[in-house]
C-alpha positions in Angstrom: 121.5 82.4 31.8 121.0 84.1 35.2 120.4 83.4 38.9 123.6 81.4 39.4 123.6 79.6 42.8 126.5 77.4 43.7 126.9 75.0 46.6 130.2 76.4 47.6 131.0 79.4 45.5 129.2 82.7 44.9 130.2 82.8 41.2 131.8 80.6 38.6 131.8 76.9 38.2 132.4 74.4 41.0 135.8 72.7 40.9 136.3 69.4 39.2 135.9 66.5 41.6 137.8 63.2 41.5 135.7 60.7 39.5 133.8 58.6 39.6 130.9 60.5 41.2 127.2 61.0 40.4 125.3 63.9 39.0 121.6 64.7 39.1 120.4 67.1 36.4 117.1 68.8 37.1 115.7 70.8 34.2 112.4 72.7 34.7 110.1 75.4 33.7 108.4 77.3 36.5 104.9 78.6 37.1 104.3 82.3 37.6 105.0 83.8 41.0 107.1 82.7 44.0 104.5 81.1 46.4 107.2 80.2 48.9 109.6 78.8 46.3 112.6 81.0 47.3 112.4 80.2 51.0 112.0 76.5 50.3 114.9 76.5 47.8 117.1 78.1 50.5 116.0 75.5 53.0 116.8 72.6 50.6 120.3 74.2 50.1 120.8 74.1 53.8 119.6 70.5 54.2 121.5 69.0 51.3 124.8 70.4 52.5 124.4 68.4 55.7 124.4 65.1 53.8 127.7 63.1 53.6 128.5 62.5 50.0 127.0 65.8 48.7 129.6 67.7 46.7 127.8 70.8 45.5 125.5 72.1 42.8 125.2 74.7 40.0 122.0 76.3 38.9 120.9 78.8 36.3 117.6 80.0 34.8 117.2 81.6 31.3 115.1 84.8 30.9 112.6 82.6 29.1 112.1 80.4 32.2 114.2 77.3 31.6 116.0 76.3 34.8 118.8 73.8 35.0 120.3 72.6 38.3 123.1 70.1 38.4 123.9 68.5 41.7 126.9 66.4 42.4 127.1 63.5 44.9 129.9 61.1 45.7 127.8 58.0 45.0 124.3 56.7 44.3 123.8 56.0 48.0 124.1 59.7 48.7 121.5 60.5 46.0 119.1 57.9 47.6 119.6 59.4 51.0 118.8 62.9 49.6 115.7 61.5 47.9 114.5 60.0 51.3 114.8 63.3 53.3 111.2 64.1 54.4 111.4 67.8 53.9 112.9 67.3 50.4 110.0 64.9 49.6 107.6 67.5 50.8 109.2 70.2 48.6 109.0 67.8 45.6 105.3 67.4 46.2 104.8 71.2 46.5 106.8 71.7 43.4 104.4 69.5 41.4 101.4 71.3 42.9 102.6 74.9 42.8 106.0 75.7 41.3 106.6 73.7 38.1 104.9 73.6 34.7 107.2 70.6 33.9 110.5 69.1 34.9 112.9 66.3 33.9 115.4 64.5 36.1 118.5 62.8 34.7 120.9 60.9 36.9 124.3 59.8 35.6 127.9 58.8 36.5 130.7 61.2 35.9 133.7 59.3 34.6 135.9 62.2 33.7 136.2 65.7 35.1 138.7 68.5 34.8 138.7 72.3 35.0 140.8 75.3 34.1 140.9 78.8 35.5 142.7 81.9 34.2 145.4 83.2 36.6 
């Protein structure tokens, strides 16, 4: 996979957070061309970081076009707050009109989380 973008880290996975917390998994295939996608994605990154309860995200896209973004939030209320942000709702609408062939959203609770890093 390529095009890794992380909420707080330029490379590598985000750290493990103290459970429980929520995750939103957004899996998509894109249409051809950018049509403002990159600039909007950058703006969404800025906006979501302002939300209390946002922990970070990880994102990758395969050469074949499958994209997976996993966003982490402290609780369901933080996810609902993100869903209600006007600019985010506008980006979702434009995504359906211009940027995505298809997508799926999964929301779940993380009950266990750990990490490891080589010294």
